[in-house]
Structure formats: structure tokens, C-alpha cells
C-alpha positions, 0 to 999 in steps of 0.5 A: 610172693608175699606182699609187703602187708604180709611181710609186716604181719609176719614180723609183727606176729613173730614178736607177739606170738611169744607173749602170753596174753594176760586177762587184761589184754583179753578183756580190754579191747573187746569189752565194748562188744561184750557190753553191747550183748549185755545191754541187749539182755538188759533191754530185753528184760526191762524194756520188753514189758517184763517189769510191768507183768511181774513184781521186780525186786532189787535182787532181781535187778542185781541178778539181771545186771550181774548176768549182763556183766558175765555175758559181757566178760565171756564175749570179750574173752571169747572174741580175743581168743578167736582173734588170737587163733585167727592171727596164729592161723594166718601166721602159719599159712604165711610161713608155709607160703614163704617156705614154698617160695624158697623151694620154687 
């Protein structure tokens, strides 16, 4: 028997799964997590003493910041795709569970 939370999820995901996620949807909610990974990279390069050991030009700083932003966007999109697939898998399992209840 499905719990009320599972029934609510089934109704919610039936509506959501037909929508194709736009890039803004994928980027928006997960960008903060991606920015944390990017800031970790900036922290590693700039605070770890790398700046004292070598001559850092403005071009190097631009490359580091661009790399951090690319990492942030990649992590945000990857996380949203993983969440979408997880919800899709949960929906499929709950549909099978519901179908098995009707046969029992």
C-alpha cells in the first residue's frame, strides 16, 4: 500500500515529468552548490601560497575565475540531471508498486 507521501509524489511527478527542463531550471537551484566547488578551487590556488611562489598576471586570475565558473555550471547541471533521474526512477518504482497492489 502506498503512503500519502508516495501518492502525492506520484501526482506531482506525473505533471513534472512531461515538462522538458530548460537550462535555466537546471542551473538555478543547484548553482550555489556548484559555486562552492568553484570557490574551493579559487581558494586552493590563491590562498595556498601559489600566488607567492609565482608571478601571477591578470590573465592567470581571469583563467582561474573562468575555470571556477565553468566548474560551478558543470556541477549545477550535473546535479540537476541526477536529481531528475532519481525522481524518474522513484516514480517508476512507485508505479510498479501500485500496479502490483492492484494484482494482489
